VOBA-1610 file (N, C-alpha, C; in pm, whole numbers, padded with zeros to 5 digits, always signed):
BEGIN
Met+01383+10153+00699Met+01451+10076+00802Met+01347+10002+00886Val+01371+09875+00912Val+01285+09792+00996Val+01363+09757+01122Asn+01300+09780+01236Asn+01358+09741+01364Asn+01272+09631+01423Ala+01334+09543+01500Ala+01259+09435+01563Ala+01328+09392+01691Tyr+01248+09339+01782Tyr+01300+09271+01899Tyr+01290+09123+01871Ile+01395+09050+01901Ile+01394+08904+01886Ile+01405+08846+02027Leu+01302+08774+02068Leu+01298+08712+02199Leu+01347+08569+02184Ile+01443+08530+02264Ile+01511+08403+02243Ile+01508+08318+02369Gln+01475+08191+02352Gln+01490+08092+02457Gln+01612+08008+02424Thr+01689+07976+02528Thr+01813+07900+02508Thr+01813+07773+02591Glu+01909+07690+02563Glu+01933+07574+02648Glu+01977+07626+02785Val+01955+07546+02889Val+01991+07585+03024Val+02140+07620+03033Gly+02170+07736+03091Gly+02308+07778+03110Gly+02375+07840+02989Lys+02300+07862+02880Lys+02361+07913+02756Lys+02330+08060+02728Ala+02249+08127+02811Ala+02203+08262+02779Ala+02318+08359+02756Ala+02415+08362+02846Ala+02524+08459+02834Ala+02606+08436+02708Ser+02637+08311+02677Ser+02718+08284+02558Ser+02639+08310+02430Val+02510+08280+02430Val+02425+08310+02313Val+02418+08461+02291Ala+02394+08537+02398Ala+02385+08684+02385Ala+02516+08742+02332Ala+02628+08693+02381Ala+02759+08743+02335Ala+02783+08710+02189Glu+02748+08589+02146Glu+02768+08549+02006Glu+02678+08629+01912Ile+02552+08650+01951Ile+02459+08725+01868Ile+02502+08870+01856Ala+02561+08926+01960Ala+02604+09066+01958Ala+02706+09093+01847Lys+02776+08990+01801Lys+02877+09004+01696Lys+02817+09008+01555Ile+02688+08976+01541Ile+02626+08965+01409Ile+02592+09104+01355Pro+02633+09135+01232Pro+02596+09263+01172Pro+02443+09276+01163Gly+02392+09391+01200Gly+02248+09413+01202Gly+02189+09403+01341Val+02268+09353+01436Val+02224+09344+01575Val+02269+09471+01647Ala+02171+09548+01696Ala+02201+09673+01766Ala+02235+09646+01912Ser+02167+09549+01973Ser+02197+09512+02111Ser+02153+09368+02135Ser+02216+09306+02232Ser+02186+09168+02268Ser+02210+09153+02417Glu+02105+09124+02492Glu+02114+09119+02638Glu+02058+08988+02690Asp+02127+08928+02788Asp+02068+08813+02856Asp+01981+08869+02969Val+01863+08810+02985Val+01762+08861+03077Val+01701+08744+03157Thr+01618+08778+03256Thr+01543+08676+03328Thr+01399+08681+03283Gly+01325+08576+03310Gly+01184+08569+03271Gly+01162+08456+03173Pro+01053+08465+03096Pro+01020+08355+03005Pro+01118+08344+02887Tyr+01190+08451+02858Tyr+01292+08447+02753Tyr+01428+08467+02818Asp+01531+08417+02753Asp+01666+08421+02810Asp+01752+08532+02751Val+01722+08570+02626Val+01798+08674+02557Val+01699+08761+02481Ile+01721+08892+02483Ile+01642+08984+02400Ile+01739+09062+02312Val+01709+09061+02183Val+01794+09124+02082Val+01717+09236+02014Arg+01783+09347+01988Arg+01725+09452+01904Arg+01801+09446+01772Ala+01727+09426+01663Ala+01788+09411+01531Ala+01740+09521+01438Glu+01822+09554+01341Glu+01791+09655+01240Glu+01818+09596+01102Ala+01728+09624+01009Ala+01745+09577+00871Ala+01684+09679+00776Glu+01724+09674+00651Glu+01672+09767+00551Glu+01526+09741+00519Asn+01484+09612+00523Asn+01345+09578+00492Asn+01309+09447+00561Val+01185+09406+00548Val+01137+09285+00616Val+01208+09161+00564Asp+01235+09154+00435Asp+01306+09038+00380Asp+01445+09024+00440Glu+01517+09137+00451Glu+01650+09134+00510Glu+01642+09094+00659Leu+01540+09142+00727Leu+01520+09104+00867Leu+01499+08953+00877Gly+01418+08898+00790Gly+01394+08754+00789Gly+01522+08675+00766Arg+01604+08721+00673Arg+01731+08653+00646Arg+01824+08662+00768Leu+01825+08778+00834Leu+01907+08795+00953Leu+01866+08694+01061Val+01736+08682+01084Val+01688+08592+01189Val+01712+08446+01152Val+01671+08406+01033Val+01676+08264+00995Val+01819+08219+00964Ala+01893+08296+00890Ala+02025+08252+00844Ala+02136+08277+00946Lys+02118+08376+01033Lys+02228+08410+01124Lys+02193+08386+01271Val+02089+08451+01319Val+02056+08440+01462Val+02020+08296+01498Gln+01931+08233+01424Gln+01886+08099+01459Gln+01996+07993+01445Asn+02105+08026+01380Asn+02216+07931+01366Asn+02313+07935+01483Val+02292+08025+01578Val+02379+08032+01696Val+02352+07910+01784Asn+02458+07843+01824Asn+02447+07723+01906Asn+02385+07756+02042Gly+02289+07676+02086Gly+02228+07691+02217Gly+02088+07751+02214Ile+02043+07797+02098Ile+01909+07855+02087Ile+01807+07743+02066Thr+01696+07751+02140Thr+01590+07652+02122Thr+01467+07710+02054Arg+01444+07842+02068Arg+01326+07904+02006Arg+01346+08054+01995Thr+01292+08114+01887Thr+01293+08259+01872Thr+01153+08309+01842Leu+01129+08434+01880Leu+01005+08503+01848Leu+01045+08643+01803Thr+01015+08677+01678Thr+01054+08807+01623Thr+00935+08902+01630Cys+00959+09020+01687Cys+00854+09122+01707Cys+00896+09250+01637Pro+00851+09271+01512Pro+00886+09396+01443Pro+00825+09516+01514Val+00900+09624+01516Val+00853+09749+01577Val+00763+09820+01477Val+00647+09866+01525Val+00557+09943+01441Val+00543+10083+01500His+00514+10178+01417His+00495+10316+01462His+00351+10354+01431Leu+00266+10344+01531Leu+00123+10372+01516Leu+00099+10522+01537Glu+00033+10581+01442Glu-00001+10722+01453Glu-00153+10734+01461Ser-00199+10821+01548Ser-00344+10838+01560Ser-00396+10950+01475
//
């Protein structure tokens, strides 16, 4: 299982509607509108990196109002 945070910038005034639309996408564990340099932060889950890529490119990035995404896969570092 691959988990990732997707940081999203939206058009002005679109954060809430983008977060709500993304929350409906299968594979999205959570979708929150936030303040700061990004407007929405999404936690996504996929079986592998390829599936994660398809989720981001084919589904998340197609939501109306998104201007930019940054995908940050979660890593588990062990010492």
